[in-house]
VOROLUM-84288 format. One line per field, with one value per residue: residue number from 1; residue in one letter; x, y, z of N, C-alpha, C in turn. Coordinates in Angstrom, 2 decimals. Layout:
// residues N
resi NUM / ...
resn A / ...
nu X / ...
nv Y / ...
nw Z / ...
cau X / ...
cav Y / ...
caw Z / ...
cu X / ...
cv Y / ...
cw Z / ...
***
This chain:
// residues 161
resi 1 / 2 / 3 / 4 / 5 / 6 / 7 / 8 / 9 / 10 / 11 / 12 / 13 / 14 / 15 / 16 / 17 / 18 / 19 / 20 / 21 / 22 / 23 / 24 / 25 / 26 / 27 / 28 / 29 / 30 / 31 / 32 / 33 / 34 / 35 / 36 / 37 / 38 / 39 / 40 / 41 / 42 / 43 / 44 / 45 / 46 / 47 / 48 / 49 / 50 / 51 / 52 / 53 / 54 / 55 / 56 / 57 / 58 / 59 / 60 / 61 / 62 / 63 / 64 / 65 / 66 / 67 / 68 / 69 / 70 / 71 / 72 / 73 / 74 / 75 / 76 / 77 / 78 / 79 / 80 / 81 / 82 / 83 / 84 / 85 / 86 / 87 / 88 / 89 / 90 / 91 / 92 / 93 / 94 / 95 / 96 / 97 / 98 / 99 / 100 / 101 / 102 / 103 / 104 / 105 / 106 / 107 / 108 / 109 / 110 / 111 / 112 / 113 / 114 / 115 / 116 / 117 / 118 / 119 / 120 / 121 / 122 / 123 / 124 / 125 / 126 / 127 / 128 / 129 / 130 / 131 / 132 / 133 / 134 / 135 / 136 / 137 / 138 / 139 / 140 / 141 / 142 / 143 / 144 / 145 / 146 / 147 / 148 / 149 / 150 / 151 / 152 / 153 / 154 / 155 / 156 / 157 / 158 / 159 / 160 / 161
resn X / X / X / X / X / X / X / X / X / X / X / X / X / X / X / X / X / X / X / X / X / X / X / X / X / X / X / X / X / X / X / X / X / X / X / X / X / X / X / X / X / X / X / X / X / X / X / X / X / X / X / X / X / X / X / X / X / X / X / X / X / X / X / X / X / X / X / X / X / X / X / X / X / X / X / X / X / X / X / X / X / X / X / X / X / X / X / X / X / X / X / X / X / X / X / X / X / X / X / X / X / X / X / X / X / X / X / X / X / X / X / X / X / X / X / X / X / X / X / X / X / X / X / X / X / X / X / X / X / X / X / X / X / X / X / X / X / X / X / X / X / X / X / X / X / X / X / X / X / X / X / X / X / X / X / X / X / X / X / X / X
nu 0.76 / 1.97 / 3.67 / 2.03 / 0.69 / 3.09 / 3.80 / 1.27 / 1.48 / 3.93 / 3.05 / 0.83 / 2.36 / 3.87 / 2.65 / 1.48 / 4.29 / 4.28 / 2.24 / 2.92 / 5.03 / 4.04 / 2.49 / 4.26 / 5.18 / 5.85 / 9.18 / 9.68 / 8.16 / 6.48 / 5.31 / 3.69 / 3.93 / 2.53 / 3.60 / 4.17 / 6.95 / 8.57 / 10.69 / 13.95 / 16.93 / 19.34 / 21.37 / 20.66 / 18.48 / 15.59 / 12.70 / 9.58 / 5.77 / 4.26 / 1.42 / -0.32 / -2.69 / -6.21 / -6.65 / -4.72 / -1.43 / 2.35 / 5.04 / 8.58 / 11.63 / 13.59 / 16.06 / 17.58 / 17.33 / 20.18 / 22.24 / 24.55 / 25.41 / 27.55 / 28.52 / 26.87 / 28.12 / 31.16 / 34.36 / 36.13 / 36.18 / 35.55 / 33.85 / 32.09 / 30.96 / 29.92 / 28.05 / 26.02 / 25.57 / 24.51 / 22.22 / 20.51 / 19.84 / 18.31 / 16.30 / 15.13 / 14.50 / 12.46 / 10.22 / 7.30 / 5.06 / 3.42 / 5.45 / 6.47 / 7.10 / 9.14 / 9.72 / 10.19 / 11.74 / 13.48 / 15.99 / 19.37 / 19.47 / 17.60 / 13.94 / 14.50 / 13.91 / 14.66 / 14.19 / 13.21 / 12.61 / 10.15 / 8.65 / 5.68 / 6.92 / 9.66 / 10.68 / 12.80 / 14.39 / 16.74 / 18.36 / 18.38 / 20.17 / 22.67 / 23.38 / 23.78 / 25.93 / 25.92 / 25.70 / 26.75 / 27.05 / 25.86 / 26.15 / 25.75 / 28.52 / 31.79 / 32.15 / 32.15 / 35.43 / 34.81 / 36.46 / 38.65 / 37.27 / 35.97 / 38.02 / 39.63 / 37.38 / 34.09 / 31.55 / 28.85 / 28.93 / 28.58 / 26.02 / 23.42 / 20.46
nv -1.00 / 1.38 / 1.83 / 2.61 / 4.59 / 6.64 / 6.69 / 7.84 / 10.32 / 11.59 / 11.61 / 13.37 / 15.73 / 16.40 / 16.48 / 19.43 / 20.97 / 19.39 / 20.54 / 23.51 / 23.37 / 23.12 / 25.33 / 27.41 / 29.86 / 29.16 / 28.49 / 29.37 / 30.28 / 28.82 / 30.27 / 31.04 / 34.43 / 37.26 / 40.52 / 44.19 / 45.95 / 48.24 / 49.80 / 49.44 / 48.63 / 47.49 / 45.37 / 42.90 / 43.57 / 44.34 / 46.59 / 45.89 / 45.89 / 43.39 / 41.44 / 40.03 / 39.08 / 39.17 / 42.53 / 43.34 / 44.14 / 44.18 / 45.71 / 45.45 / 44.62 / 42.59 / 40.23 / 38.70 / 35.03 / 33.07 / 34.75 / 37.11 / 40.30 / 43.12 / 45.61 / 48.87 / 50.93 / 50.68 / 49.45 / 49.97 / 51.85 / 49.96 / 47.61 / 49.56 / 50.12 / 47.59 / 47.04 / 49.07 / 48.09 / 45.59 / 46.63 / 47.99 / 46.06 / 44.35 / 46.08 / 46.22 / 43.73 / 43.23 / 45.14 / 46.34 / 45.03 / 42.57 / 41.05 / 37.66 / 36.10 / 33.35 / 30.84 / 31.84 / 33.52 / 34.26 / 36.85 / 37.45 / 40.31 / 42.51 / 43.09 / 42.18 / 39.97 / 36.49 / 35.45 / 33.79 / 35.52 / 36.24 / 36.84 / 36.76 / 36.49 / 35.91 / 33.65 / 32.90 / 35.53 / 36.14 / 33.86 / 34.59 / 36.93 / 35.60 / 33.63 / 35.61 / 36.63 / 38.82 / 38.75 / 36.91 / 33.28 / 32.51 / 31.45 / 32.14 / 32.46 / 33.66 / 36.63 / 37.21 / 38.94 / 41.79 / 43.61 / 42.52 / 40.61 / 41.88 / 43.62 / 43.46 / 42.59 / 41.96 / 39.76 / 40.53 / 43.31 / 44.53 / 44.45 / 46.69 / 48.36
nw -0.06 / 0.83 / -1.33 / -3.40 / -2.51 / -2.36 / -4.89 / -5.98 / -4.70 / -5.60 / -8.51 / -8.04 / -7.33 / -9.25 / -11.67 / -11.48 / -12.52 / -14.80 / -16.31 / -16.16 / -18.04 / -20.32 / -20.54 / -21.36 / -23.52 / -27.14 / -27.94 / -30.96 / -33.76 / -36.43 / -38.55 / -41.75 / -41.08 / -41.89 / -43.01 / -43.19 / -44.34 / -42.68 / -42.73 / -44.25 / -42.51 / -43.19 / -44.95 / -43.93 / -41.95 / -40.98 / -40.43 / -39.33 / -39.56 / -37.99 / -38.82 / -36.50 / -35.33 / -36.23 / -36.90 / -35.16 / -34.60 / -34.67 / -34.00 / -35.06 / -35.26 / -37.68 / -37.94 / -40.45 / -40.90 / -40.55 / -42.05 / -42.56 / -43.00 / -44.73 / -42.41 / -42.24 / -40.54 / -41.21 / -41.35 / -43.08 / -46.39 / -48.73 / -47.38 / -46.42 / -49.07 / -49.95 / -47.97 / -48.44 / -50.86 / -50.50 / -48.69 / -50.87 / -52.51 / -50.67 / -50.28 / -52.90 / -53.14 / -51.19 / -52.03 / -52.71 / -51.54 / -49.44 / -46.89 / -45.79 / -42.72 / -41.42 / -39.40 / -36.95 / -34.39 / -31.04 / -30.84 / -29.86 / -29.22 / -27.36 / -28.33 / -30.83 / -33.69 / -34.89 / -38.34 / -41.27 / -44.18 / -46.65 / -49.89 / -51.79 / -54.38 / -53.86 / -52.35 / -49.95 / -49.23 / -47.69 / -48.74 / -51.63 / -51.30 / -50.20 / -52.41 / -54.28 / -53.33 / -51.65 / -48.88 / -46.11 / -44.90 / -41.80 / -38.67 / -36.11 / -34.66 / -35.34 / -36.97 / -40.63 / -41.73 / -43.28 / -44.36 / -45.57 / -46.84 / -48.81 / -50.00 / -52.51 / -54.63 / -54.50 / -55.51 / -55.29 / -55.26 / -57.58 / -58.44 / -59.04 / -58.83
cau 0.21 / 2.81 / 4.32 / 1.01 / 0.58 / 4.24 / 3.48 / 0.28 / 2.26 / 4.87 / 2.48 / 0.52 / 3.35 / 4.70 / 1.62 / 1.74 / 5.21 / 4.20 / 1.20 / 3.50 / 5.85 / 3.00 / 1.66 / 5.13 / 5.44 / 6.76 / 10.52 / 9.56 / 6.60 / 6.73 / 4.61 / 4.15 / 3.38 / 2.34 / 3.90 / 4.45 / 8.26 / 8.30 / 12.07 / 15.17 / 17.88 / 20.53 / 21.51 / 20.29 / 17.67 / 14.37 / 11.73 / 8.07 / 4.70 / 3.34 / -0.07 / -0.38 / -4.13 / -7.13 / -6.81 / -3.77 / 0.19 / 3.30 / 5.95 / 9.52 / 12.96 / 13.32 / 17.18 / 17.32 / 18.46 / 21.61 / 23.22 / 25.32 / 25.51 / 28.56 / 28.06 / 27.06 / 29.33 / 32.13 / 35.94 / 36.60 / 35.18 / 34.86 / 32.69 / 30.69 / 30.26 / 29.21 / 26.93 / 25.13 / 24.66 / 23.14 / 20.88 / 19.43 / 19.24 / 17.30 / 15.13 / 14.50 / 13.70 / 10.94 / 9.51 / 6.07 / 3.91 / 3.55 / 6.07 / 6.24 / 8.21 / 8.58 / 11.01 / 10.39 / 12.35 / 13.92 / 17.60 / 20.18 / 19.34 / 15.75 / 13.20 / 14.33 / 13.50 / 15.38 / 13.35 / 13.13 / 11.85 / 10.15 / 7.54 / 5.34 / 7.86 / 10.90 / 10.50 / 13.64 / 15.03 / 18.35 / 19.03 / 18.81 / 21.05 / 23.90 / 23.35 / 24.45 / 27.28 / 25.98 / 25.75 / 27.88 / 26.29 / 26.24 / 25.58 / 26.01 / 29.49 / 32.42 / 31.79 / 33.36 / 36.03 / 34.39 / 37.08 / 39.64 / 36.77 / 35.92 / 38.92 / 39.65 / 36.15 / 32.81 / 30.62 / 27.30 / 28.73 / 28.53 / 24.57 / 22.77 / 19.06
cav -0.26 / 2.24 / 2.27 / 3.12 / 6.16 / 7.19 / 6.87 / 8.60 / 11.68 / 12.08 / 11.93 / 14.44 / 16.88 / 16.34 / 17.43 / 21.15 / 21.23 / 19.48 / 21.42 / 24.64 / 23.58 / 22.92 / 26.56 / 28.39 / 30.47 / 28.44 / 29.29 / 29.18 / 30.22 / 28.34 / 31.11 / 32.30 / 35.66 / 38.44 / 41.55 / 45.13 / 46.30 / 49.67 / 50.37 / 48.54 / 49.00 / 47.27 / 44.20 / 41.85 / 43.85 / 45.17 / 46.76 / 45.19 / 45.75 / 42.17 / 41.19 / 38.76 / 38.45 / 40.21 / 44.06 / 43.63 / 44.16 / 44.41 / 46.61 / 44.77 / 44.63 / 41.32 / 40.13 / 37.55 / 33.96 / 32.20 / 35.46 / 38.23 / 41.51 / 43.95 / 46.69 / 50.28 / 51.60 / 50.03 / 49.69 / 50.49 / 51.86 / 48.47 / 46.95 / 50.50 / 49.93 / 46.05 / 47.24 / 49.67 / 47.41 / 44.69 / 47.19 / 48.13 / 44.80 / 43.81 / 47.36 / 45.52 / 42.21 / 43.36 / 45.59 / 47.18 / 43.90 / 42.26 / 40.04 / 36.53 / 35.62 / 31.81 / 30.36 / 33.20 / 32.98 / 35.53 / 36.83 / 37.86 / 41.46 / 42.68 / 43.57 / 41.71 / 38.43 / 35.88 / 34.97 / 33.91 / 36.67 / 36.12 / 37.30 / 36.05 / 36.43 / 35.73 / 32.46 / 33.29 / 36.59 / 35.65 / 32.63 / 35.19 / 37.46 / 34.61 / 33.12 / 36.74 / 37.16 / 40.23 / 38.37 / 35.52 / 32.53 / 32.66 / 30.74 / 32.98 / 32.38 / 34.63 / 37.10 / 37.70 / 40.13 / 42.02 / 44.61 / 41.94 / 39.56 / 43.13 / 44.66 / 43.19 / 42.50 / 40.63 / 39.79 / 41.24 / 44.63 / 44.85 / 44.69 / 48.00 / 47.91
caw -0.26 / 0.96 / -2.69 / -4.19 / -1.73 / -2.66 / -6.65 / -6.20 / -4.06 / -6.54 / -9.53 / -7.65 / -6.91 / -10.79 / -12.52 / -11.73 / -13.17 / -16.35 / -17.08 / -16.15 / -19.06 / -21.40 / -20.60 / -21.88 / -24.98 / -27.73 / -28.31 / -32.56 / -34.41 / -37.68 / -39.75 / -42.03 / -40.47 / -42.91 / -42.28 / -43.93 / -44.00 / -42.43 / -43.04 / -44.63 / -41.79 / -43.91 / -45.86 / -43.03 / -40.90 / -41.67 / -39.48 / -40.02 / -38.90 / -38.32 / -38.48 / -35.61 / -35.16 / -36.87 / -36.27 / -34.17 / -35.19 / -33.63 / -34.71 / -34.46 / -36.19 / -37.70 / -38.66 / -41.24 / -39.98 / -40.79 / -42.96 / -42.23 / -44.05 / -44.10 / -41.86 / -42.67 / -39.77 / -41.60 / -40.73 / -44.34 / -47.67 / -49.40 / -46.21 / -46.62 / -50.33 / -50.07 / -47.02 / -49.12 / -52.18 / -50.02 / -48.49 / -52.04 / -53.13 / -49.95 / -50.61 / -54.12 / -53.13 / -50.30 / -53.11 / -52.12 / -51.27 / -48.21 / -46.84 / -44.63 / -41.72 / -40.91 / -38.63 / -36.08 / -32.81 / -30.28 / -31.12 / -28.41 / -28.92 / -26.70 / -29.06 / -32.39 / -33.75 / -36.20 / -38.87 / -42.66 / -44.95 / -47.91 / -50.47 / -52.95 / -55.64 / -53.46 / -51.09 / -49.21 / -49.33 / -46.96 / -49.69 / -52.68 / -50.81 / -50.23 / -53.64 / -55.20 / -52.87 / -50.87 / -47.33 / -45.85 / -44.45 / -40.55 / -37.41 / -34.81 / -34.54 / -35.56 / -38.25 / -41.44 / -41.79 / -44.84 / -45.13 / -45.97 / -48.00 / -49.89 / -50.39 / -54.02 / -54.70 / -53.68 / -56.99 / -55.40 / -55.08 / -58.72 / -58.73 / -58.62 / -59.03
cu 0.88 / 3.16 / 3.49 / 0.76 / 2.03 / 4.27 / 2.60 / 0.64 / 2.88 / 4.28 / 1.95 / 1.62 / 3.88 / 3.65 / 1.35 / 2.83 / 5.23 / 3.59 / 1.92 / 4.39 / 5.10 / 2.85 / 2.97 / 5.06 / 6.46 / 8.12 / 10.64 / 8.20 / 7.33 / 6.38 / 3.82 / 3.39 / 3.72 / 2.46 / 4.08 / 6.16 / 8.11 / 9.77 / 13.41 / 16.36 / 19.06 / 20.52 / 20.70 / 18.87 / 16.66 / 13.71 / 10.42 / 7.00 / 3.90 / 2.23 / -0.49 / -1.63 / -5.03 / -7.06 / -5.92 / -2.26 / 0.89 / 4.54 / 7.47 / 10.80 / 13.34 / 14.92 / 17.27 / 18.36 / 19.45 / 22.27 / 23.38 / 25.80 / 26.44 / 27.57 / 27.96 / 28.03 / 30.34 / 33.47 / 36.74 / 35.74 / 34.78 / 33.67 / 31.92 / 29.68 / 29.17 / 28.13 / 25.74 / 24.17 / 23.68 / 21.90 / 19.97 / 19.00 / 17.99 / 15.91 / 14.29 / 13.63 / 12.33 / 9.84 / 8.36 / 4.96 / 4.54 / 4.65 / 5.88 / 6.98 / 7.91 / 9.93 / 11.09 / 10.86 / 13.10 / 15.50 / 17.90 / 19.78 / 17.69 / 15.34 / 13.45 / 14.03 / 14.35 / 14.07 / 14.13 / 12.15 / 11.65 / 9.08 / 6.69 / 6.11 / 8.90 / 10.82 / 11.23 / 14.66 / 16.59 / 18.88 / 19.72 / 20.07 / 22.55 / 24.02 / 24.25 / 25.74 / 27.11 / 26.05 / 26.91 / 26.54 / 26.84 / 25.39 / 25.87 / 27.50 / 30.51 / 32.01 / 32.60 / 34.18 / 35.72 / 35.31 / 38.20 / 38.50 / 36.43 / 36.96 / 39.60 / 38.22 / 35.21 / 31.91 / 29.37 / 27.72 / 28.53 / 26.98 / 24.06 / 21.47 / 18.43
cv 1.17 / 2.91 / 2.75 / 4.48 / 6.87 / 7.39 / 7.84 / 10.47 / 12.09 / 12.38 / 13.41 / 15.74 / 17.18 / 16.93 / 18.69 / 21.35 / 20.90 / 20.25 / 23.02 / 24.67 / 23.56 / 24.41 / 27.42 / 28.77 / 29.46 / 29.40 / 29.88 / 29.32 / 29.89 / 29.12 / 30.48 / 33.34 / 37.10 / 39.90 / 42.71 / 45.59 / 47.73 / 50.44 / 48.91 / 49.31 / 48.59 / 45.65 / 42.72 / 42.19 / 44.38 / 45.36 / 46.34 / 45.72 / 44.56 / 42.12 / 40.00 / 38.13 / 39.56 / 41.47 / 44.34 / 43.43 / 44.28 / 44.99 / 45.88 / 44.70 / 42.97 / 41.10 / 38.65 / 36.45 / 33.36 / 33.07 / 36.49 / 39.03 / 42.33 / 45.31 / 48.09 / 51.26 / 50.73 / 50.61 / 50.17 / 50.92 / 50.69 / 47.95 / 48.23 / 50.18 / 48.61 / 46.35 / 48.34 / 48.93 / 46.11 / 45.19 / 47.51 / 47.19 / 44.39 / 45.02 / 46.56 / 44.45 / 42.30 / 43.92 / 46.25 / 46.73 / 43.65 / 41.34 / 38.96 / 36.05 / 34.25 / 31.73 / 31.34 / 32.63 / 34.51 / 35.51 / 37.33 / 39.37 / 41.87 / 43.48 / 43.41 / 40.48 / 38.04 / 35.28 / 34.74 / 34.84 / 36.17 / 37.08 / 36.39 / 35.64 / 35.58 / 34.70 / 32.86 / 34.43 / 36.32 / 34.73 / 33.72 / 36.10 / 36.74 / 34.49 / 34.52 / 37.10 / 38.06 / 39.84 / 37.15 / 34.76 / 32.92 / 32.07 / 31.04 / 33.10 / 33.65 / 35.25 / 37.22 / 38.92 / 40.80 / 42.85 / 43.84 / 41.00 / 40.49 / 43.96 / 44.46 / 43.40 / 41.42 / 40.97 / 40.25 / 42.63 / 45.27 / 45.10 / 46.10 / 47.65 / 49.04
cw 0.37 / -0.60 / -3.41 / -3.91 / -2.80 / -4.50 / -6.55 / -5.89 / -5.07 / -7.93 / -9.40 / -7.72 / -8.61 / -11.81 / -12.53 / -12.77 / -14.29 / -16.94 / -17.13 / -17.85 / -20.39 / -21.84 / -21.41 / -23.04 / -25.78 / -28.29 / -29.75 / -33.03 / -35.92 / -38.68 / -40.88 / -41.39 / -41.48 / -42.38 / -43.52 / -43.51 / -44.02 / -42.91 / -43.29 / -43.65 / -42.79 / -44.64 / -45.00 / -41.83 / -41.45 / -40.52 / -40.02 / -39.00 / -39.30 / -37.80 / -37.71 / -35.34 / -35.83 / -36.09 / -35.26 / -35.02 / -33.97 / -34.45 / -34.07 / -35.69 / -36.42 / -38.48 / -39.37 / -40.84 / -40.91 / -41.91 / -42.02 / -43.27 / -43.46 / -43.40 / -42.52 / -41.97 / -40.10 / -41.16 / -41.96 / -45.34 / -48.57 / -48.61 / -46.54 / -48.01 / -50.35 / -48.93 / -48.04 / -50.41 / -51.46 / -49.46 / -49.54 / -52.23 / -52.05 / -49.91 / -51.72 / -54.03 / -52.10 / -50.81 / -51.99 / -51.24 / -49.90 / -47.96 / -45.85 / -44.21 / -41.34 / -39.78 / -37.51 / -34.54 / -32.44 / -30.81 / -29.77 / -28.07 / -28.59 / -27.96 / -30.53 / -32.09 / -35.00 / -37.17 / -40.52 / -43.43 / -46.22 / -48.67 / -51.20 / -54.18 / -54.97 / -52.09 / -50.02 / -49.69 / -49.19 / -48.44 / -50.82 / -52.49 / -50.91 / -51.58 / -54.79 / -54.61 / -51.83 / -49.43 / -47.35 / -44.97 / -42.95 / -39.59 / -36.34 / -34.09 / -34.96 / -36.95 / -39.25 / -41.36 / -43.41 / -45.59 / -45.69 / -47.21 / -49.13 / -50.65 / -51.89 / -54.52 / -54.14 / -55.08 / -56.63 / -55.29 / -56.61 / -59.29 / -58.33 / -59.55 / -59.72
***
């Protein structure tokens, strides 16, 4: 009888902990979440108004998942030129219409999310920028030294929209 009582007590105390785990918000949202681009910050970050529920939206910065663009606050002129080319191409790809966020998760910086960004015409904008050489693949580790990489030339710099 005692083992049964102990098992029931263990189950009784474990149940609230299990229920609490299930109530936590998800760490990633598959999407798609429709949004409107408010501003293109640079080649890998946009500000959007995301339409999360009917008649409800949230304004948030979105960093493209798995890519890294050269910085506008560059350490050298070549990186600055590459950053401007990446930003202009991002502007062209997001266009006028809605965008869609998928694989949305929190970012290490407050107020920003990581996501894949696409349009009806372009499923994955980050993949296009990567294919065109305007951004680098990024897994959260060390960033590329863009000054060294673009010092000679970067194929994507030649793009002008």
